[in-house]
C-alpha positions in Angstrom: 5.1 36.0 -8.0 2.6 33.3 -8.9 5.0 31.8 -11.4 7.9 31.7 -8.9 5.7 29.9 -6.4 4.6 27.4 -9.1 8.2 26.7 -10.0 9.2 26.3 -6.3 6.5 23.8 -5.6 7.2 21.8 -8.8 11.0 21.6 -7.9 10.3 20.7 -4.3 7.8 18.0 -5.4 10.4 16.5 -7.7 13.1 16.5 -5.0 10.7 14.9 -2.6 10.0 12.2 -5.2 13.7 11.5 -5.6 14.0 11.2 -1.8 11.1 8.8 -1.8 12.8 6.7 -4.5 16.0 6.4 -2.5 14.1 5.5 0.6 12.1 2.9 -1.3 15.3 1.2 -2.5 16.7 1.0 1.0 13.5 -0.3 2.4 13.3 -3.1 -0.2 17.0 -4.0 0.5 16.6 -4.3 4.2 13.2 -6.0 4.1 14.8 -8.7 1.9 17.6 -9.0 4.5 15.0 -9.3 7.3 13.1 -12.0 5.4 16.4 -14.0 4.9 17.5 -13.5 8.5 14.2 -14.6 10.1 13.5 -17.3 7.4 10.2 -15.5 6.6 8.6 -15.6 3.2 9.3 -12.4 1.4 5.6 -12.0 0.6 4.9 -12.0 4.4 7.4 -9.2 4.9 5.8 -7.2 2.1 2.3 -7.8 3.5 3.1 -6.9 7.1 6.2 -4.7 7.5 6.1 -2.8 4.2 2.3 -2.5 3.9 1.8 -1.2 7.4 4.6 1.4 7.2 3.7 2.7 3.8 0.1 3.0 5.0 1.1 5.7 7.5 0.3 8.6 5.1 -3.3 7.3 4.8 -3.4 7.0 8.6 -2.4 10.6 8.9 -5.2 11.6 6.5 -7.6 9.6 8.8 -6.4 11.4 11.9 -6.6 14.8 10.2 -10.1 14.2 8.9 -11.3 13.2 12.4 -10.0 16.5 13.9 -11.6 18.5 11.0 -14.8 16.5 11.1 -14.5 15.7 7.4 -14.5 11.9 7.6 -16.1 11.3 4.1 -13.1 12.9 2.5 -10.8 10.6 4.4 -12.9 7.5 3.4 -12.8 8.7 -0.3 -9.0 9.1 -0.1 -8.6 5.6 1.3 -10.8 3.9 -1.2 -9.2 5.9 -4.1 -5.8 4.9 -2.8 -6.9 1.3 -2.9 -7.6 1.6 -6.6 -4.2 3.1 -7.0 -2.5 0.3 -5.0 -3.7 -2.3 -7.4 -3.9 -0.6 -10.8 -1.0 1.8 -10.6 1.3 0.2 -8.0 1.3 -3.1 -9.8 0.4 -2.0 -13.3 3.4 0.4 -13.8 6.1 -2.0 -12.5 4.7 -4.8 -14.6 4.6 -2.6 -17.8 8.2 -1.5 -17.2 9.7 -4.8 -16.3 7.6 -6.9 -18.7 6.4 -9.5 -16.2 5.7 -10.3 -12.6 6.0 -13.9 -11.4 5.1 -15.4 -8.1 6.7 -18.6 -6.6 4.4 -21.6 -6.3 4.9 -21.8 -2.6 3.8 -18.2 -2.2 0.4 -18.8 -3.7 -0.9 -20.2 -0.4 -0.3 -16.8 1.1 -1.3 -14.7 -1.9 -4.6 -16.5 -2.4 -6.1 -15.8 1.1 -4.8 -12.2 1.0 -6.4 -11.6 -2.4 -9.8 -13.0 -1.5 -9.9 -11.4 2.0 -9.1 -8.0 0.6 -11.7 -8.3 -2.2 -14.4 -9.5 0.2 -13.6 -6.7 2.7 -14.0 -4.1 0.0 -17.2 -5.7 -1.3 -18.6 -5.6 2.3 -17.8 -1.9 2.6 -19.5 -1.0 -0.6 -22.5 -3.1 0.0 -23.2 -1.6 3.5 -23.1 1.9 2.1 -22.2 3.4 5.5 -19.6 2.7 8.2 -20.8 2.4 11.8 -18.8 1.7 14.9 -19.8 -2.0 14.9 -18.7 -2.3 11.3 -15.4 -0.6 12.1 -14.7 -3.1 14.9 -15.5 -6.0 12.5 -13.1 -4.6 9.9 -10.3 -4.2 12.4 -10.9 -7.8 13.6 -10.7 -9.0 9.9 -7.2 -7.4 9.6 -5.7 -8.9 12.7 -7.2 -12.3 12.1 -5.6 -12.1 8.6 -2.2 -11.3 10.2 -2.5 -14.2 12.6 -3.6 -16.6 9.9 -0.7 -15.6 7.6 1.8 -16.0 10.5 0.3 -19.4 11.4 0.6 -20.5 7.8 4.3 -21.0 8.3 5.3 -24.7 8.4 7.0 -26.4 11.3 10.1 -26.8 9.1 10.3 -23.1 8.5 10.0 -22.3 12.3 12.8 -24.8 13.1 15.0 -23.3 10.4 14.3 -19.8 11.8 15.4 -20.9 15.3 18.6 -22.4 14.0 19.3 -19.2 12.0 18.8 -17.1 15.1 21.3 -19.1 17.0 23.8 -19.0 14.2 23.5 -15.2 13.9 24.0 -14.7 17.6 27.2 -16.8 17.6 28.8 -15.6 14.4 27.9 -12.0 14.1 27.8 -10.9 17.7 30.6 -8.4 17.3 29.0 -6.5 14.4 25.8 -4.8 15.5 24.5 -4.0 12.0 24.9 -7.7 11.0 22.8 -8.9 13.9 19.0 -9.2 13.8 18.6 -6.1 15.9 20.9 -4.1 13.6 19.1 -5.2 10.4 15.7 -4.4 12.0 17.0 -0.9 13.0 18.2 -0.3 9.4 14.8 -1.4 8.1 12.9 0.8 10.5 15.1 3.8 9.7 14.6 3.3 6.0 10.8 3.0 6.5 10.8 6.2 8.5 12.6 7.9 5.6 9.8 6.6 3.3 7.2 8.2 5.6 9.1 11.5 5.7 9.5 11.6 2.0 5.9 10.6 1.3 4.7 13.3 3.7 6.7 15.9 1.8 5.3 14.7 -1.5 1.7 14.9 -0.3 2.2 18.3 1.2 3.8 19.9 -1.8 1.3 18.2 -4.1 -1.6 19.8 -2.1 0.1 23.2 -2.2 0.6 22.9 -5.9 -3.0 22.0 -6.6 -4.2 24.8 -4.3 -2.1 27.2 -6.3 -3.7 26.0 -9.5 -7.2 26.5 -7.9 -8.3 22.8 -8.0 -11.1 21.8 -5.7 -10.4 20.1 -2.4 -12.6 17.1 -3.3 -10.5 16.6 -6.5 -7.3 16.7 -4.5 -8.6 14.2 -2.0 -9.8 11.6 -4.5 -7.1 11.9 -7.1 -3.9 13.8 -6.1 -4.1 12.9 -2.4 -5.0 9.3 -3.2 -2.1 9.0 -5.7 0.2 10.9 -3.3 -0.4 8.5 -0.4 0.2 5.6 -2.8 3.6 6.8 -3.8 5.5 4.8 -1.1 3.8 1.6 -2.3 4.6 2.5 -5.9 8.2 3.2 -5.2 8.7 0.0 -3.2 7.0 -2.1 -5.9 9.1 -0.6 -8.6 12.3 -1.3 -6.7 11.1 -4.8 -5.8 10.3 -5.7 -9.4 13.6 -4.3 -10.5 15.3 -6.6 -8.1 13.0 -9.5 -9.2 11.5 -9.7 -5.7 8.0 -10.2 -7.3 6.4 -11.7 -4.2 7.4 -8.6 -2.2 5.6 -6.4 -4.8 2.5 -8.6 -4.5 2.6 -8.6 -0.7 3.1 -4.8 -0.7 0.1 -4.2 -3.0 -2.4 -6.6 -1.4 -1.2 -5.8 2.1 -1.8 -2.1 1.6 -5.3 -2.7 0.1 -6.3 -5.0 3.0 -4.8 -2.7 5.7 -6.4 0.4 4.3 -9.8 -1.3 3.6 -10.0 -2.9 7.0 -7.7 -1.4 9.7 -7.7 2.2 8.6 -11.4 2.3 7.6 -12.2 0.5 10.8 -10.3 3.1 12.9 -12.1 5.8 11.0 -15.5 4.2 11.6 -14.9 3.5 15.3 -13.5 7.1 16.0 -16.2 9.0 14.0 -19.0 10.4 16.1 -21.5 9.7 13.4 -21.9 6.9 10.7 -19.8 7.6 7.6 -21.9 7.6 4.4 -20.1 6.2 1.4 -23.0 5.9 -1.0 -21.5 8.7 -3.1 -18.2 6.7 -3.3 -19.7 3.6 -4.8 -18.6 4.8 -8.2 -15.1 3.7 -7.2 -16.2 0.1 -6.9 -16.2 -0.8 -10.6 -12.6 0.4 -11.1 -11.5 -1.4 -7.9 -13.1 -4.8 -8.7 -12.0 -4.6 -12.4 -8.5 -4.2 -11.1 -9.0 -7.2 -8.8 -10.3 -9.3 -11.7 -7.2 -8.6 -13.8 -4.9 -9.3 -10.9 -6.7 -12.5 -10.0 -6.8 -13.8 -13.6 -3.0 -13.2 -13.9 -2.1 -14.7 -10.6 -4.3 -17.8 -10.4 -5.1 -18.6 -14.0 -1.8 -17.7 -15.8 0.5 -17.8 -12.7 2.1 -14.6 -14.0 1.4 -11.0 -14.9 2.7 -9.6 -18.2 2.6 -6.3 -20.0 -0.9 -7.1 -21.2 -2.2 -7.1 -17.6 0.0 -4.1 -16.8 -1.4 -2.1 -19.6 -5.0 -3.0 -18.7 -4.3 -2.0 -15.0 -2.8 1.4 -16.0 -5.8 2.0 -18.4 -8.1 1.3 -15.4 -6.1 3.8 -13.3 -6.2 6.5 -16.0 -9.9 5.9 -16.6 -10.6 6.2 -12.8 -8.7 9.5 -12.5 -10.4 11.0 -15.6 -13.9 9.8 -14.7 -13.6 11.0 -11.1 -12.4 14.5 -12.1 -15.2 14.8 -14.7 -17.8 13.5 -12.2 -16.7 15.6 -9.3 -16.6 18.8 -11.4 
């Protein structure tokens, strides 16, 4: 009976991963259309639209942990997921594709995103505990970052966007799915499919690890962290395959910033007691080493190659192995 259940969960997990891959491909396709339609930078779409939507699995973990009064597990999952969102989500696509380039005009967005995300994570680890005032400050950082990125558009871009809006209304008014509203509807539906697929992946992964008698802490910091990062990984793989490198960067950095500020902020504000994260500081070296590799490639070399991809994946594997040994 045990073997049949094991086979069942493995098969359903694989099917869920296939669904997640298809959903990721559709999300990338429609996000690119949205960026073109609204004259947005593709990096902005990855940072805002994709990162927020793929962060919903982590948000569900936050909500569940609040109801179960196990907020430290949720904090560990978010921080572990942030390591995955840099080392795995960028490392694997770079290793498979051979390179990741970013357009020069996108650097003025990528730079602030990178440093704000790194500083926010440094603040969290230095404090050692998350209180409500800290949570409010983290949430403020996130929304100020969104506002700043939006304001970073030039006047020329905004004028072109207005002209494009008028042209679309006049030329494609008879075809709903070619209008702005239609494209947004397709994007939202594809992102909803990503969420459904990622939820199935996480659920079956947890059941599988439970069947194999792994500890809940190990599931939270490793399997659950990787599972909630699968939407980001799928979208980055598809984006790199389509050579939309700035979308992959925006997806990764946006997810790290959203989870490290907005989600941790919500968790801290909603928790009845301060959340101690002293025991989670062991995650910091792996996270900031990943930041260092990413920053060196982007701002020093202006590209990421298989060398950086290999180092990132090595960091990810080291994190998983070390954490499992440490927690056991």
